[in-house]
N, C-alpha and C positions, 0 to 999 in steps of 0.2 A: 352733474353728475354729486352723487354724495359723498362726505367724508368716509371714508375706508379705511379701517385701521391695519396696518398694516404690520404681524409683531414680528417678520424678521426685519425690520427696514432698519439701516445705520443708523440713521439719525436717532430715531429713539431711542436705541440702545445707548448710544452716545447719552443723550437726557435723563435716562435714568443712572447708568454708572457716576455721573455728574451729581444726580441726587442721592447716592447712595454716598457719596464722597462727601457729600455735604452733611448729612444725616451722623455720618459716623467722624465729624471733625478731623478728617481726617485730609483735606484737600490742601494742594501743597500748588502755590502759586507758577514752580517749575515745571509742572507736569508731575508725573507719576516718579517715583523714585526710584534711584540710578541701579540698573544694574549691567550685568553686561551683557544681556541683551538689547538694552536699550540705545538710544544713536543720538548724535549729539543736532544740534540745528546748526545752520550753516552758520548763523554769527558765533552760536559757540565751538565749531570746529575754527572759525578764522582766528578768535581770540588764544582757546587753546594752541594754535599755531604760532602766531605772537609771544604768547609764553612762555611757547619753547626757544623760539629764536632769544624772547631775551633774558631766559636763565643759563643758553648756552654761553652768552659772551660774559657770565659768571654775576651778571649782575641779580640783587634782590629785588621784587618786586616791591615797590612802597608805597610809590602812588598810581597803582593799575590805570587810570582814566590816561595819566600823561602818559605812561609809560608804553601802554598798549594800542594808544590811538593811531592811523596813520596820519602823518602831520601836514603831509601833502592835501591829502585828501579835506581836513581838519579847517585848512584855511583856504580852500579856495571855495568851498558853500557856504552861502549863504547863512542870516542870522536862525532862523526857524529851523534848514536844515541841521547847521548843526549842531541845536540843541536837539534836536531828533538824534542826529548820529550819535551824539554822548549819550544822552538816555539808552539806547539800544546798546551801545560796548558796556556801559554800566550793567545793563539786566544780562546780557549774554554771561557775563564775569562772574556776577553773583549767582545766578541760576548753576553757572561751571563749578563755582566755588563749592555752594551748596552739595553737587554730585558729589564731587572730589569724598568731601566733610561725611559724605553718607556713607559711600564707597569705603572708605578708611574704619566707619567704624562697624560695616557688615564683618571686615578681615579683624579684627581686633577682638 
């Protein structure tokens, strides 16, 4: 079977969109800009829920990793999994923070 180009292939369209973002230097590590229609990833939803819990207690978030992590889960993980958990938590927090800042810039 020959290599047939499918003009409506989803993967091809995603690749073309990615190339356009790179050409325009508008590539964003956390995805596209935050809009009302965009959805949060499951990790970002978990971080947002934990942020709300901490803020409802009246505590300011100074050290996000220590304040937003699940201590029981963190203590039960082996070293490599612990590092992965902290990395994923920090990435979700930074992406969520960036989306919030972009949303505030749009509003003001």
